[in-house]
BALOBA-1460 file (C-alpha; in Angstrom, 3 decimals):
// residues 346
<rec num="1" residu="x" x="-196.733" y="-14.024" z="79.045"/>
<rec num="2" residu="x" x="-196.092" y="-16.609" z="76.218"/>
<rec num="3" residu="x" x="-192.608" y="-17.138" z="75.100"/>
<rec num="4" residu="x" x="-191.498" y="-16.821" z="71.456"/>
<rec num="5" residu="x" x="-188.379" y="-18.574" z="70.155"/>
<rec num="6" residu="x" x="-185.923" y="-16.020" z="68.518"/>
<rec num="7" residu="x" x="-182.636" y="-16.357" z="67.004"/>
<rec num="8" residu="x" x="-179.833" y="-14.117" z="66.122"/>
<rec num="9" residu="x" x="-177.753" y="-14.338" z="62.820"/>
<rec num="10" residu="x" x="-174.383" y="-12.949" z="63.652"/>
<rec num="11" residu="x" x="-174.285" y="-12.477" z="67.434"/>
<rec num="12" residu="x" x="-170.563" y="-11.601" z="67.294"/>
<rec num="13" residu="x" x="-170.984" y="-8.104" z="65.976"/>
<rec num="14" residu="x" x="-171.824" y="-5.077" z="68.089"/>
<rec num="15" residu="x" x="-175.563" y="-4.902" z="67.027"/>
<rec num="16" residu="x" x="-175.832" y="-8.835" z="67.452"/>
<rec num="17" residu="x" x="-174.207" y="-8.839" z="70.982"/>
<rec num="18" residu="x" x="-176.477" y="-5.843" z="72.017"/>
<rec num="19" residu="x" x="-179.544" y="-7.744" z="70.762"/>
<rec num="20" residu="x" x="-178.560" y="-10.635" z="72.977"/>
<rec num="21" residu="x" x="-177.990" y="-8.509" z="75.944"/>
<rec num="22" residu="x" x="-181.496" y="-6.891" z="75.625"/>
<rec num="23" residu="x" x="-183.289" y="-9.988" z="74.644"/>
<rec num="24" residu="x" x="-181.924" y="-12.001" z="77.641"/>
<rec num="25" residu="x" x="-184.166" y="-10.071" z="80.029"/>
<rec num="26" residu="x" x="-187.258" y="-10.004" z="77.734"/>
<rec num="27" residu="x" x="-190.079" y="-12.106" z="79.542"/>
<rec num="28" residu="x" x="-191.874" y="-12.856" z="76.276"/>
<rec num="29" residu="x" x="-189.076" y="-14.423" z="74.178"/>
<rec num="30" residu="x" x="-186.615" y="-17.066" z="74.567"/>
<rec num="31" residu="x" x="-183.071" y="-16.730" z="72.827"/>
<rec num="32" residu="x" x="-182.678" y="-20.167" z="71.558"/>
<rec num="33" residu="x" x="-180.115" y="-20.081" z="68.666"/>
<rec num="34" residu="x" x="-177.338" y="-17.714" z="67.677"/>
<rec num="35" residu="x" x="-174.774" y="-17.848" z="64.882"/>
<rec num="36" residu="x" x="-171.617" y="-16.023" z="64.381"/>
<rec num="37" residu="x" x="-168.915" y="-15.574" z="61.750"/>
<rec num="38" residu="x" x="-166.378" y="-15.873" z="64.476"/>
<rec num="39" residu="x" x="-166.643" y="-17.828" z="67.756"/>
<rec num="40" residu="x" x="-168.406" y="-20.705" z="66.142"/>
<rec num="41" residu="x" x="-168.636" y="-23.705" z="68.660"/>
<rec num="42" residu="x" x="-167.792" y="-21.528" z="71.518"/>
<rec num="43" residu="x" x="-170.343" y="-20.333" z="74.427"/>
<rec num="44" residu="x" x="-171.534" y="-16.984" z="74.184"/>
<rec num="45" residu="x" x="-170.121" y="-16.145" z="77.623"/>
<rec num="46" residu="x" x="-166.712" y="-17.509" z="76.549"/>
<rec num="47" residu="x" x="-166.454" y="-15.015" z="73.628"/>
<rec num="48" residu="x" x="-168.352" y="-12.233" z="75.436"/>
<rec num="49" residu="x" x="-167.925" y="-12.511" z="79.279"/>
<rec num="50" residu="x" x="-170.435" y="-9.700" z="79.840"/>
<rec num="51" residu="x" x="-172.990" y="-12.228" z="78.465"/>
<rec num="52" residu="x" x="-171.969" y="-15.086" z="80.476"/>
<rec num="53" residu="x" x="-175.462" y="-15.781" z="81.602"/>
<rec num="54" residu="x" x="-176.524" y="-16.637" z="78.057"/>
<rec num="55" residu="x" x="-175.834" y="-20.505" z="77.958"/>
<rec num="56" residu="x" x="-175.884" y="-20.880" z="74.237"/>
<rec num="57" residu="x" x="-173.248" y="-22.111" z="71.890"/>
<rec num="58" residu="x" x="-172.539" y="-20.121" z="68.794"/>
<rec num="59" residu="x" x="-173.600" y="-22.322" z="65.808"/>
<rec num="60" residu="x" x="-172.891" y="-22.189" z="62.051"/>
<rec num="61" residu="x" x="-176.773" y="-22.340" z="61.363"/>
<rec num="62" residu="x" x="-179.830" y="-21.303" z="63.137"/>
<rec num="63" residu="x" x="-181.951" y="-23.924" z="65.066"/>
<rec num="64" residu="x" x="-185.794" y="-24.013" z="65.233"/>
<rec num="65" residu="x" x="-187.028" y="-20.349" z="65.846"/>
<rec num="66" residu="x" x="-190.149" y="-18.298" z="65.239"/>
<rec num="67" residu="x" x="-188.467" y="-14.913" z="64.500"/>
<rec num="68" residu="x" x="-184.991" y="-13.984" z="63.407"/>
<rec num="69" residu="x" x="-182.799" y="-10.976" z="63.670"/>
<rec num="70" residu="x" x="-180.035" y="-10.662" z="61.076"/>
<rec num="71" residu="x" x="-177.171" y="-8.565" z="62.248"/>
<rec num="72" residu="x" x="-174.938" y="-9.299" z="59.155"/>
<rec num="73" residu="x" x="-173.464" y="-6.651" z="57.019"/>
<rec num="74" residu="x" x="-175.188" y="-5.591" z="53.818"/>
<rec num="75" residu="x" x="-175.442" y="-7.920" z="50.988"/>
<rec num="76" residu="x" x="-174.434" y="-10.899" z="53.158"/>
<rec num="77" residu="x" x="-177.692" y="-10.197" z="55.210"/>
<rec num="78" residu="x" x="-180.181" y="-10.567" z="52.423"/>
<rec num="79" residu="x" x="-178.465" y="-13.754" z="51.237"/>
<rec num="80" residu="x" x="-178.774" y="-15.225" z="54.788"/>
<rec num="81" residu="x" x="-182.413" y="-14.160" z="55.507"/>
<rec num="82" residu="x" x="-183.985" y="-15.213" z="52.099"/>
<rec num="83" residu="x" x="-184.111" y="-18.856" z="53.106"/>
<rec num="84" residu="x" x="-185.317" y="-17.962" z="56.457"/>
<rec num="85" residu="x" x="-188.363" y="-16.069" z="54.840"/>
<rec num="86" residu="x" x="-188.943" y="-18.975" z="52.418"/>
<rec num="87" residu="x" x="-189.349" y="-21.239" z="55.760"/>
<rec num="88" residu="x" x="-192.150" y="-18.887" z="56.795"/>
<rec num="89" residu="x" x="-190.149" y="-17.210" z="59.658"/>
<rec num="90" residu="x" x="-190.543" y="-13.469" z="60.429"/>
<rec num="91" residu="x" x="-187.462" y="-11.573" z="60.065"/>
<rec num="92" residu="x" x="-185.997" y="-8.285" z="61.219"/>
<rec num="93" residu="x" x="-182.994" y="-7.129" z="59.289"/>
<rec num="94" residu="x" x="-180.598" y="-4.747" z="60.887"/>
<rec num="95" residu="x" x="-178.475" y="-4.242" z="57.654"/>
<rec num="96" residu="x" x="-179.382" y="-2.020" z="54.954"/>
<rec num="97" residu="x" x="-180.519" y="-4.672" z="52.499"/>
<rec num="98" residu="x" x="-184.320" y="-4.136" z="52.560"/>
<rec num="99" residu="x" x="-184.414" y="-0.350" z="53.450"/>
<rec num="100" residu="x" x="-184.320" y="1.020" z="49.969"/>
<rec num="101" residu="x" x="-187.340" y="0.590" z="47.735"/>
<rec num="102" residu="x" x="-185.499" y="1.137" z="44.496"/>
<rec num="103" residu="x" x="-183.073" y="-1.749" z="43.575"/>
<rec num="104" residu="x" x="-180.923" y="0.671" z="41.387"/>
<rec num="105" residu="x" x="-180.077" y="2.399" z="44.665"/>
<rec num="106" residu="x" x="-178.136" y="-0.707" z="45.828"/>
<rec num="107" residu="x" x="-175.883" y="-0.744" z="42.836"/>
<rec num="108" residu="x" x="-175.090" y="2.992" z="43.361"/>
<rec num="109" residu="x" x="-174.627" y="3.128" z="47.124"/>
<rec num="110" residu="x" x="-173.822" y="-0.577" z="48.059"/>
<rec num="111" residu="x" x="-172.128" y="-1.832" z="44.937"/>
<rec num="112" residu="x" x="-174.241" y="-5.045" z="44.585"/>
<rec num="113" residu="x" x="-177.342" y="-6.079" z="42.662"/>
<rec num="114" residu="x" x="-180.100" y="-7.054" z="44.993"/>
<rec num="115" residu="x" x="-180.966" y="-10.686" z="44.844"/>
<rec num="116" residu="x" x="-184.775" y="-10.261" z="45.644"/>
<rec num="117" residu="x" x="-185.827" y="-6.786" z="44.429"/>
<rec num="118" residu="x" x="-189.396" y="-8.183" z="44.594"/>
<rec num="119" residu="x" x="-189.090" y="-8.107" z="48.492"/>
<rec num="120" residu="x" x="-188.201" y="-4.400" z="48.566"/>
<rec num="121" residu="x" x="-191.718" y="-3.060" z="48.359"/>
<rec num="122" residu="x" x="-192.961" y="-5.642" z="50.863"/>
<rec num="123" residu="x" x="-190.330" y="-4.872" z="53.493"/>
<rec num="124" residu="x" x="-191.525" y="-2.409" z="56.118"/>
<rec num="125" residu="x" x="-189.217" y="0.315" z="57.143"/>
<rec num="126" residu="x" x="-188.889" y="-0.202" z="60.835"/>
<rec num="127" residu="x" x="-188.979" y="3.292" z="62.123"/>
<rec num="128" residu="x" x="-191.691" y="2.592" z="64.662"/>
<rec num="129" residu="x" x="-192.809" y="6.141" z="65.390"/>
<rec num="130" residu="x" x="-193.789" y="6.457" z="61.675"/>
<rec num="131" residu="x" x="-194.795" y="2.934" z="60.589"/>
<rec num="132" residu="x" x="-196.343" y="1.330" z="63.699"/>
<rec num="133" residu="x" x="-199.519" y="-0.204" z="61.837"/>
<rec num="134" residu="x" x="-197.397" y="-1.671" z="59.025"/>
<rec num="135" residu="x" x="-194.912" y="-3.097" z="61.351"/>
<rec num="136" residu="x" x="-197.528" y="-4.928" z="63.360"/>
<rec num="137" residu="x" x="-198.586" y="-7.187" z="60.321"/>
<rec num="138" residu="x" x="-195.042" y="-7.347" z="58.751"/>
<rec num="139" residu="x" x="-193.192" y="-10.608" z="57.962"/>
<rec num="140" residu="x" x="-190.068" y="-8.690" z="57.090"/>
<rec num="141" residu="x" x="-188.901" y="-5.423" z="58.732"/>
<rec num="142" residu="x" x="-185.901" y="-3.355" z="57.511"/>
<rec num="143" residu="x" x="-184.447" y="-1.851" z="60.640"/>
<rec num="144" residu="x" x="-183.474" y="1.838" z="59.902"/>
<rec num="145" residu="x" x="-179.902" y="2.893" z="59.844"/>
<rec num="146" residu="x" x="-178.508" y="4.581" z="62.825"/>
<rec num="147" residu="x" x="-177.896" y="8.141" z="61.250"/>
<rec num="148" residu="x" x="-181.395" y="8.005" z="59.518"/>
<rec num="149" residu="x" x="-183.081" y="7.273" z="62.768"/>
<rec num="150" residu="x" x="-181.886" y="10.318" z="64.521"/>
<rec num="151" residu="x" x="-182.060" y="12.565" z="61.494"/>
<rec num="152" residu="x" x="-185.488" y="11.504" z="60.308"/>
<rec num="153" residu="x" x="-187.120" y="11.695" z="63.827"/>
<rec num="154" residu="x" x="-185.697" y="15.128" z="64.119"/>
<rec num="155" residu="x" x="-187.127" y="16.355" z="60.877"/>
<rec num="156" residu="x" x="-190.329" y="14.462" z="60.522"/>
<rec num="157" residu="x" x="-192.794" y="16.833" z="62.182"/>
<rec num="158" residu="x" x="-191.470" y="19.829" z="60.264"/>
<rec num="159" residu="x" x="-191.331" y="17.840" z="57.007"/>
<rec num="160" residu="x" x="-194.855" y="16.512" z="57.523"/>
<rec num="161" residu="x" x="-196.374" y="19.838" z="58.151"/>
<rec num="162" residu="x" x="-194.666" y="21.599" z="55.379"/>
<rec num="163" residu="x" x="-192.881" y="24.129" z="57.595"/>
<rec num="164" residu="x" x="-189.569" y="23.951" z="55.793"/>
<rec num="165" residu="x" x="-188.152" y="24.599" z="52.386"/>
<rec num="166" residu="x" x="-186.600" y="21.638" z="50.541"/>
<rec num="167" residu="x" x="-182.996" y="22.456" z="51.258"/>
<rec num="168" residu="x" x="-181.950" y="20.471" z="54.300"/>
<rec num="169" residu="x" x="-178.522" y="20.161" z="55.948"/>
<rec num="170" residu="x" x="-177.788" y="17.340" z="58.419"/>
<rec num="171" residu="x" x="-174.496" y="17.317" z="60.507"/>
<rec num="172" residu="x" x="-174.189" y="14.134" z="62.499"/>
<rec num="173" residu="x" x="-171.381" y="12.980" z="64.839"/>
<rec num="174" residu="x" x="-171.022" y="9.299" z="65.604"/>
<rec num="175" residu="x" x="-168.970" y="7.195" z="68.003"/>
<rec num="176" residu="x" x="-166.645" y="4.621" z="66.608"/>
<rec num="177" residu="x" x="-169.036" y="1.569" z="67.439"/>
<rec num="178" residu="x" x="-171.111" y="2.743" z="64.413"/>
<rec num="179" residu="x" x="-168.335" y="1.335" z="62.243"/>
<rec num="180" residu="x" x="-168.796" y="-2.100" z="63.597"/>
<rec num="181" residu="x" x="-166.076" y="-4.570" z="64.970"/>
<rec num="182" residu="x" x="-164.013" y="-4.919" z="61.762"/>
<rec num="183" residu="x" x="-160.621" y="-3.418" z="62.170"/>
<rec num="184" residu="x" x="-159.833" y="-0.265" z="60.136"/>
<rec num="185" residu="x" x="-157.119" y="2.483" z="60.364"/>
<rec num="186" residu="x" x="-159.843" y="5.156" z="60.918"/>
<rec num="187" residu="x" x="-161.131" y="3.440" z="64.007"/>
<rec num="188" residu="x" x="-157.731" y="2.532" z="65.351"/>
<rec num="189" residu="x" x="-157.355" y="4.269" z="68.954"/>
<rec num="190" residu="x" x="-154.353" y="6.228" z="67.855"/>
<rec num="191" residu="x" x="-156.293" y="7.542" z="64.828"/>
<rec num="192" residu="x" x="-159.694" y="8.176" z="66.381"/>
<rec num="193" residu="x" x="-158.594" y="9.442" z="69.927"/>
<rec num="194" residu="x" x="-158.518" y="13.223" z="70.323"/>
<rec num="195" residu="x" x="-159.689" y="13.572" z="66.756"/>
<rec num="196" residu="x" x="-162.816" y="14.629" z="65.006"/>
<rec num="197" residu="x" x="-163.022" y="13.667" z="61.161"/>
<rec num="198" residu="x" x="-165.803" y="14.212" z="58.651"/>
<rec num="199" residu="x" x="-166.133" y="11.604" z="55.831"/>
<rec num="200" residu="x" x="-168.410" y="10.550" z="53.037"/>
<rec num="201" residu="x" x="-168.664" y="14.277" z="51.604"/>
<rec num="202" residu="x" x="-169.743" y="12.972" z="48.274"/>
<rec num="203" residu="x" x="-172.667" y="11.123" z="49.701"/>
<rec num="204" residu="x" x="-172.879" y="8.701" z="52.666"/>
<rec num="205" residu="x" x="-174.872" y="5.252" z="52.174"/>
<rec num="206" residu="x" x="-177.391" y="6.401" z="54.639"/>
<rec num="207" residu="x" x="-178.284" y="9.338" z="52.544"/>
<rec num="208" residu="x" x="-180.733" y="7.764" z="49.973"/>
<rec num="209" residu="x" x="-182.546" y="6.217" z="53.067"/>
<rec num="210" residu="x" x="-183.039" y="9.678" z="54.644"/>
<rec num="211" residu="x" x="-184.305" y="11.173" z="51.351"/>
<rec num="212" residu="x" x="-186.646" y="8.316" z="50.694"/>
<rec num="213" residu="x" x="-188.291" y="8.428" z="54.008"/>
<rec num="214" residu="x" x="-188.657" y="12.278" z="54.111"/>
<rec num="215" residu="x" x="-190.067" y="12.419" z="50.574"/>
<rec num="216" residu="x" x="-192.584" y="9.639" z="51.694"/>
<rec num="217" residu="x" x="-193.748" y="11.831" z="54.654"/>
<rec num="218" residu="x" x="-194.333" y="14.832" z="52.278"/>
<rec num="219" residu="x" x="-194.083" y="13.979" z="48.607"/>
<rec num="220" residu="x" x="-194.610" y="17.588" z="47.702"/>
<rec num="221" residu="x" x="-191.317" y="18.704" z="49.355"/>
<rec num="222" residu="x" x="-188.872" y="16.991" z="47.131"/>
<rec num="223" residu="x" x="-186.111" y="17.364" z="49.777"/>
<rec num="224" residu="x" x="-182.506" y="18.344" z="48.717"/>
<rec num="225" residu="x" x="-180.442" y="16.950" z="51.428"/>
<rec num="226" residu="x" x="-176.680" y="17.679" z="52.427"/>
<rec num="227" residu="x" x="-175.538" y="15.090" z="54.925"/>
<rec num="228" residu="x" x="-172.201" y="15.193" z="56.413"/>
<rec num="229" residu="x" x="-171.222" y="12.658" z="59.056"/>
<rec num="230" residu="x" x="-168.328" y="12.801" z="61.474"/>
<rec num="231" residu="x" x="-166.364" y="10.334" z="63.525"/>
<rec num="232" residu="x" x="-165.806" y="11.548" z="67.076"/>
<rec num="233" residu="x" x="-163.710" y="9.866" z="69.797"/>
<rec num="234" residu="x" x="-166.492" y="8.220" z="71.824"/>
<rec num="235" residu="x" x="-167.829" y="4.570" z="71.870"/>
<rec num="236" residu="x" x="-171.530" y="5.120" z="71.477"/>
<rec num="237" residu="x" x="-173.979" y="7.903" z="70.487"/>
<rec num="238" residu="x" x="-175.022" y="10.084" z="67.505"/>
<rec num="239" residu="x" x="-175.729" y="13.678" z="67.809"/>
<rec num="240" residu="x" x="-177.457" y="15.215" z="64.713"/>
<rec num="241" residu="x" x="-177.898" y="18.981" z="64.016"/>
<rec num="242" residu="x" x="-180.422" y="19.570" z="61.293"/>
<rec num="243" residu="x" x="-180.951" y="22.889" z="59.564"/>
<rec num="244" residu="x" x="-183.528" y="24.114" z="57.090"/>
<rec num="245" residu="x" x="-185.132" y="27.520" z="56.241"/>
<rec num="246" residu="x" x="-188.661" y="27.751" z="57.364"/>
<rec num="247" residu="x" x="-191.358" y="28.582" z="54.846"/>
<rec num="248" residu="x" x="-192.652" y="32.047" z="54.946"/>
<rec num="249" residu="x" x="-195.839" y="32.381" z="56.918"/>
<rec num="250" residu="x" x="-196.072" y="28.861" z="58.365"/>
<rec num="251" residu="x" x="-194.821" y="29.747" z="61.664"/>
<rec num="252" residu="x" x="-193.980" y="32.987" z="63.544"/>
<rec num="253" residu="x" x="-190.257" y="33.816" z="63.763"/>
<rec num="254" residu="x" x="-190.272" y="34.785" z="67.516"/>
<rec num="255" residu="x" x="-190.188" y="33.282" z="70.961"/>
<rec num="256" residu="x" x="-193.995" y="32.618" z="70.512"/>
<rec num="257" residu="x" x="-193.002" y="30.645" z="67.299"/>
<rec num="258" residu="x" x="-190.432" y="28.684" z="69.195"/>
<rec num="259" residu="x" x="-192.940" y="27.596" z="71.783"/>
<rec num="260" residu="x" x="-195.516" y="26.725" z="69.055"/>
<rec num="261" residu="x" x="-192.813" y="24.502" z="67.276"/>
<rec num="262" residu="x" x="-191.975" y="22.820" z="70.316"/>
<rec num="263" residu="x" x="-195.615" y="22.155" z="71.001"/>
<rec num="264" residu="x" x="-196.165" y="20.995" z="67.400"/>
<rec num="265" residu="x" x="-193.199" y="18.397" z="67.879"/>
<rec num="266" residu="x" x="-194.712" y="17.168" z="71.185"/>
<rec num="267" residu="x" x="-198.223" y="16.614" z="69.638"/>
<rec num="268" residu="x" x="-196.646" y="14.718" z="66.656"/>
<rec num="269" residu="x" x="-194.913" y="12.291" z="69.082"/>
<rec num="270" residu="x" x="-197.605" y="12.244" z="71.724"/>
<rec num="271" residu="x" x="-197.904" y="8.653" z="73.067"/>
<rec num="272" residu="x" x="-194.533" y="7.667" z="71.568"/>
<rec num="273" residu="x" x="-192.474" y="6.078" z="74.594"/>
<rec num="274" residu="x" x="-189.185" y="6.551" z="73.026"/>
<rec num="275" residu="x" x="-189.074" y="10.061" z="71.522"/>
<rec num="276" residu="x" x="-188.850" y="12.985" z="73.998"/>
<rec num="277" residu="x" x="-189.084" y="16.557" z="72.960"/>
<rec num="278" residu="x" x="-186.846" y="18.278" z="75.388"/>
<rec num="279" residu="x" x="-186.478" y="21.963" z="76.335"/>
<rec num="280" residu="x" x="-182.600" y="22.034" z="76.124"/>
<rec num="281" residu="x" x="-180.319" y="20.714" z="73.510"/>
<rec num="282" residu="x" x="-179.654" y="17.004" z="74.269"/>
<rec num="283" residu="x" x="-176.343" y="15.250" z="74.611"/>
<rec num="284" residu="x" x="-175.315" y="11.805" z="73.677"/>
<rec num="285" residu="x" x="-174.591" y="10.820" z="77.246"/>
<rec num="286" residu="x" x="-178.242" y="11.325" z="78.041"/>
<rec num="287" residu="x" x="-179.054" y="8.386" z="75.839"/>
<rec num="288" residu="x" x="-176.133" y="6.097" z="76.470"/>
<rec num="289" residu="x" x="-177.411" y="2.602" z="76.823"/>
<rec num="290" residu="x" x="-181.160" y="3.287" z="76.288"/>
<rec num="291" residu="x" x="-183.746" y="3.324" z="73.554"/>
<rec num="292" residu="x" x="-184.525" y="7.116" z="73.613"/>
<rec num="293" residu="x" x="-184.277" y="9.627" z="70.913"/>
<rec num="294" residu="x" x="-184.114" y="13.138" z="72.441"/>
<rec num="295" residu="x" x="-185.144" y="15.926" z="70.212"/>
<rec num="296" residu="x" x="-184.830" y="19.680" z="70.762"/>
<rec num="297" residu="x" x="-186.424" y="21.847" z="68.024"/>
<rec num="298" residu="x" x="-185.966" y="25.574" z="67.895"/>
<rec num="299" residu="x" x="-185.855" y="28.672" z="65.558"/>
<rec num="300" residu="x" x="-182.675" y="30.715" z="64.800"/>
<rec num="301" residu="x" x="-184.539" y="34.214" z="65.236"/>
<rec num="302" residu="x" x="-181.707" y="35.992" z="63.136"/>
<rec num="303" residu="x" x="-181.979" y="33.918" z="59.993"/>
<rec num="304" residu="x" x="-185.461" y="32.397" z="60.128"/>
<rec num="305" residu="x" x="-184.062" y="28.741" z="60.015"/>
<rec num="306" residu="x" x="-185.313" y="25.584" z="61.764"/>
<rec num="307" residu="x" x="-182.591" y="23.941" z="64.025"/>
<rec num="308" residu="x" x="-183.312" y="20.620" z="65.390"/>
<rec num="309" residu="x" x="-180.882" y="18.634" z="67.461"/>
<rec num="310" residu="x" x="-181.392" y="14.915" z="68.210"/>
<rec num="311" residu="x" x="-179.356" y="12.455" z="70.313"/>
<rec num="312" residu="x" x="-179.552" y="8.517" z="70.240"/>
<rec num="313" residu="x" x="-177.507" y="5.562" z="71.293"/>
<rec num="314" residu="x" x="-176.388" y="4.195" z="67.783"/>
<rec num="315" residu="x" x="-176.433" y="0.659" z="69.153"/>
<rec num="316" residu="x" x="-179.693" y="0.792" z="70.844"/>
<rec num="317" residu="x" x="-182.288" y="3.128" z="69.287"/>
<rec num="318" residu="x" x="-179.990" y="3.243" z="66.177"/>
<rec num="319" residu="x" x="-179.797" y="-0.604" z="65.927"/>
<rec num="320" residu="x" x="-180.720" y="-3.330" z="68.427"/>
<rec num="321" residu="x" x="-183.230" y="-1.510" z="70.620"/>
<rec num="322" residu="x" x="-185.376" y="-0.383" z="67.791"/>
<rec num="323" residu="x" x="-185.291" y="-3.854" z="66.283"/>
<rec num="324" residu="x" x="-186.709" y="-5.156" z="69.518"/>
<rec num="325" residu="x" x="-189.220" y="-2.331" z="69.466"/>
<rec num="326" residu="x" x="-190.412" y="-3.584" z="66.222"/>
<rec num="327" residu="x" x="-190.411" y="-7.209" z="67.439"/>
<rec num="328" residu="x" x="-192.547" y="-6.270" z="70.381"/>
<rec num="329" residu="x" x="-195.127" y="-4.941" z="67.945"/>
<rec num="330" residu="x" x="-195.016" y="-7.770" z="65.615"/>
<rec num="331" residu="x" x="-195.551" y="-10.194" z="68.403"/>
<rec num="332" residu="x" x="-198.216" y="-8.249" z="70.408"/>
<rec num="333" residu="x" x="-196.042" y="-7.439" z="73.368"/>
<rec num="334" residu="x" x="-196.063" y="-4.094" z="75.045"/>
<rec num="335" residu="x" x="-193.790" y="-1.802" z="72.965"/>
<rec num="336" residu="x" x="-191.515" y="-0.928" z="75.830"/>
<rec num="337" residu="x" x="-190.848" y="-4.453" z="76.923"/>
<rec num="338" residu="x" x="-187.184" y="-5.064" z="77.636"/>
<rec num="339" residu="x" x="-186.289" y="-1.558" z="76.698"/>
<rec num="340" residu="x" x="-187.249" y="0.455" z="79.760"/>
<rec num="341" residu="x" x="-183.593" y="0.867" z="81.044"/>
<rec num="342" residu="x" x="-182.457" y="4.349" z="81.916"/>
<rec num="343" residu="x" x="-179.383" y="5.972" z="80.419"/>
<rec num="344" residu="x" x="-175.845" y="5.507" z="82.004"/>
<rec num="345" residu="x" x="-174.510" y="8.584" z="83.167"/>
<rec num="346" residu="x" x="-171.936" y="10.041" z="83.193"/>
């Protein structure tokens, strides 16, 4: 298998270090260059002892590479990758900077004016299960957010098939690593431990991303989404519970309907190695450390509502694993390469 030179901008964040961990065992690529806003001039293994086998020095700039991952925060990321794109390199951006198609949404949700709005329509949204052909030929992939990954995959079959009404509720619970390594009072141990806290009730930054992609699946639906995230006292994982009223006459409100719904989901994701439609509600521990999204669709027979539960690891399928999944497709490697690891349990 040929080896491709890859680099990581900002290896010192959680997504960056997870990229390094997963890429190290990839037989088709060689991690040749990493940068970091902290730890510059030090060996990766000195900063992160669990990555001691990666004998690279964290630099201020990338060296010669063929493909670049950017794991910088929003706004900083697009500023860093624009020169890389101009050099003809292919880029997978893990930040939010190229996910939204409307540049005005960046002013509203991220409080900055996008410096390259002409690239927003070119960037391919990197949810592999929905955009495989476009990712294969892309030079710029916008890696989905962690919350949108679990929510969109949970709802996509029902939205695509027009099974539900536009009013959708998404209740998501995330581990504290989703907030990144930057210190804050809400992720301080004494604040987060033994506590569950909702936030962003007026609208989370991932909301426009969810609405955009659901609308693209079924433009006639015009989804109206209520999205409430919660912080829970665990390190990794996102559990999303999604609710919507079923359209009358689309599917039978019965045990038979439940079976048909599950079969519809299985058919929709047939051949997708990292989405599994399961018979029991999934738990975040079942995805800890791997690239799976576990989905359980069912029907509330009392109310006629669709209920879909999804579980992912926010740092793998919700970030770095999904980015490597896109890279594999872009470079012509088997989609599962370096991502076959089983979950760590308990």
